[in-house]
C-alpha positions in Angstrom: 3.7 45.7 -32.4 6.0 42.9 -31.9 7.6 42.4 -29.6 10.9 40.0 -29.1 10.0 37.2 -26.8 13.2 34.9 -25.7 11.9 31.3 -25.8 15.0 29.7 -23.9 14.0 27.5 -20.8 15.1 29.9 -18.2 13.0 33.3 -20.3 9.8 31.1 -20.6 9.6 30.3 -16.8 10.4 34.2 -16.5 7.6 35.2 -18.8 5.1 32.8 -17.0 2.4 34.3 -15.0 2.6 34.8 -11.0 0.6 31.7 -10.7 2.6 29.0 -13.0 5.5 30.5 -11.1 4.2 29.5 -7.7 3.3 25.9 -9.1 7.1 25.7 -10.3 8.2 26.8 -7.5 6.6 24.4 -5.1 7.4 21.6 -7.8 11.2 22.4 -7.9 10.9 22.3 -3.9 9.6 19.2 -3.3 11.9 17.4 -6.3 15.0 18.9 -3.9 13.4 17.5 -1.2 12.3 14.4 -2.5 16.2 13.7 -3.3 17.3 14.7 -0.2 15.3 11.6 1.2 16.0 9.8 -1.2 19.8 10.1 -0.2 19.7 10.1 2.9 17.0 6.9 3.1 19.7 4.7 0.5 23.0 5.3 2.9 20.1 5.0 6.4 19.2 1.3 4.4 22.8 0.1 3.3 23.7 0.6 6.9 20.8 -1.3 8.0 21.4 -3.8 5.8 25.6 -4.0 6.7 24.7 -4.2 10.4 22.4 -6.3 10.0 24.9 -8.9 8.0 27.9 -8.7 10.3 25.4 -9.6 12.9 23.8 -12.1 11.8 27.5 -13.4 11.2 28.4 -13.1 14.9 25.3 -13.8 16.2 25.1 -17.4 14.2 29.4 -18.0 15.2 28.7 -19.3 18.1 29.4 -18.5 22.2 26.5 -17.3 24.3 24.1 -14.4 24.7 26.5 -12.4 27.1 29.6 -12.8 25.1 27.4 -11.4 21.7 25.6 -8.5 24.1 28.8 -7.6 25.3 30.1 -7.2 22.1 27.5 -5.5 21.1 27.6 -2.9 23.1 31.1 -2.1 22.5 30.4 -1.2 18.5 29.5 1.6 17.3 26.2 2.3 15.8 24.5 -0.6 17.6 21.7 1.0 18.7 19.5 0.1 15.5 18.7 -2.7 13.3 18.9 -5.8 14.3 21.4 -5.6 17.1 19.4 -3.0 18.4 16.2 -5.7 18.3 18.7 -8.3 20.0 19.3 -5.9 22.7 15.7 -5.6 23.7 15.2 -9.1 24.2 18.1 -9.9 26.0 17.7 -7.0 28.4 14.6 -8.3 28.6 16.0 -11.3 29.7 18.0 -10.2 32.3 15.1 -8.3 33.9 13.3 -12.0 33.9 15.8 -13.3 35.7 16.8 -10.8 38.3 13.2 -11.0 39.4 13.5 -14.8 40.0 10.9 -15.7 36.7 12.9 -19.1 35.6 9.3 -20.3 33.2 9.9 -20.2 29.3 6.0 -20.2 29.7 6.2 -16.5 31.3 9.9 -15.7 30.1 9.4 -16.0 26.4 6.6 -14.3 25.7 8.3 -11.3 27.3 11.3 -11.7 25.7 9.3 -11.3 22.1 7.0 -8.7 23.2 10.3 -6.7 24.0 11.7 -7.5 20.6 8.3 -6.7 18.8 8.6 -3.1 20.4 12.2 -3.1 19.5 10.7 -4.4 16.0 8.3 -1.3 15.8 10.6 1.4 16.7 13.1 0.1 13.7 10.2 0.1 10.7 9.2 3.3 12.2 12.8 4.8 11.5 13.1 3.1 8.4 9.6 4.2 6.8 10.1 7.7 8.3 10.4 9.8 4.6 8.2 7.3 2.6 5.2 8.9 3.1 7.1 12.1 1.6 8.1 10.2 -1.8 4.8 8.9 -1.9 3.2 12.1 -1.8 5.3 13.5 -3.9 5.3 10.9 -6.5 1.4 11.0 -6.9 0.6 14.7 -6.0 3.3 16.7 -8.4 1.8 15.5 -11.8 -1.5 16.9 -11.2 0.0 19.9 -9.8 2.4 20.4 -12.5 -1.0 19.6 -14.5 -3.1 22.6 -12.8 0.0 24.7 -13.5 0.0 23.9 -17.4 -4.0 24.6 -17.7 -3.8 27.6 -15.7 -1.5 29.1 -18.3 -2.9 27.9 -21.4 -6.3 29.1 -20.2 -4.4 32.9 -19.5 -2.7 32.7 -23.1 -6.0 31.7 -24.8 -7.7 34.6 -22.4 -4.8 37.0 -24.1 -5.1 35.7 -27.5 -8.7 36.5 -27.5 -8.1 40.0 -27.2 -6.0 40.8 -29.9 -7.8 41.6 -33.6 -5.6 39.2 -35.3 -4.6 35.9 -34.1 -1.8 33.5 -34.7 -0.2 30.8 -33.8 3.4 33.0 -33.0 1.4 34.6 -30.7 0.0 32.0 -28.7 3.3 29.5 -28.7 4.9 31.2 -25.8 2.2 30.8 -23.5 1.8 27.2 -23.8 5.5 26.5 -24.2 5.9 28.3 -20.5 2.6 26.5 -19.4 3.8 23.3 -20.3 7.0 23.6 -18.4 4.6 23.2 -15.5 3.8 19.7 -16.3 7.3 18.5 -17.4 8.6 20.1 -14.0 5.6 17.6 -12.6 6.8 14.7 -14.0 10.5 15.6 -13.5 9.6 15.7 -9.2 7.2 12.6 -9.5 9.1 10.3 -11.7 12.4 9.8 -9.5 10.2 9.9 -5.9 7.9 7.3 -7.6 10.7 4.5 -8.4 12.1 5.0 -4.8 9.2 5.0 -3.4 9.0 1.5 -4.7 12.6 0.3 -4.3 12.8 1.5 -0.9 9.7 0.0 0.0 10.6 -3.3 -1.1 14.1 -2.9 0.7 11.9 -2.4 4.2 9.5 -5.4 3.4 13.1 -7.3 2.8 14.7 -6.3 5.8 11.6 -6.7 8.1 11.3 -10.1 7.0 14.5 -10.9 8.2 14.3 -9.1 11.2 11.1 -11.2 12.1 13.3 -14.8 11.2 15.0 -13.7 13.9 13.5 -12.9 16.1 11.6 -16.6 15.9 15.1 -17.9 15.8 16.2 -15.7 19.1 12.9 -17.0 21.1 13.7 -20.6 19.9 17.2 -19.9 21.8 15.9 -18.7 24.6 13.2 -21.4 25.2 15.3 -24.3 24.7 18.3 -22.9 27.3 15.4 -22.4 29.7 14.4 -25.9 29.1 17.4 -27.2 28.6 17.8 -26.0 32.3 15.3 -28.7 33.6 15.2 -31.3 30.6 12.7 -33.4 30.3 13.1 -37.6 30.2 13.2 -38.6 26.8 11.7 -41.9 25.8 14.3 -44.9 25.4 13.2 -45.5 21.9 13.8 -41.7 20.7 16.6 -41.8 18.5 18.1 -39.1 16.1 17.2 -39.1 12.4 19.9 -37.9 9.9 18.9 -35.5 7.6 18.8 -36.4 4.0 20.3 -33.2 2.9 22.1 -31.5 5.6 22.5 -28.0 5.4 25.3 -26.2 6.2 25.6 -26.2 9.8 25.0 -22.8 12.0 26.0 -23.1 15.4 23.3 -20.9 18.0 24.4 -19.0 21.0 24.3 -20.7 24.3 21.8 -19.1 26.8 
């Protein structure tokens, strides 16, 4: 008895065994979930970088920290990214001043700790979802391979129950099983590419954040030292730079 077999993609999926269908469904859900993370993470990192570039331009345009803090309070979405790190450090500086702590040896480490806490929160926010991409990228091919192995095994078991075997009898079973491998690769490849891209972007943003934290700490320390300047040696003279860089005006304390 010859039964017509639907060799279309949808037909092969519907003819697959229950376990293979469950594998395909799991891979489909993993792919959809990874694409949701990809689009949301791309938007988040782009916005974080835009906020960072805006804030750096404002920070190095002069003025004082109090004015910069007031501007970040007025801007929308400054509770994240580099403005958030700055706010954490400046608010700790204000607390230290209110408490009467006036020495750089006590104030600067406290400001640095506050900025490190803000940095940790920002990195946690930026890295959220990357673990899912890594998981989908690493296990999806194996899940698809499991579905393929199971489908091929079922096809050959069914083939062994007939007296006259032919390629046309086993081909549909093998084809529908191989779809699971294809779906596993379809889910894994975008997830791996996106994970590598976003990881590099997060590392880049983290380096910029850490550089800003060092600069902010230096501004606080210099500002507090300027309140009680130490006498300079009479022979001390500034040396002109051989290759002067573009001037950036640091804010005042």
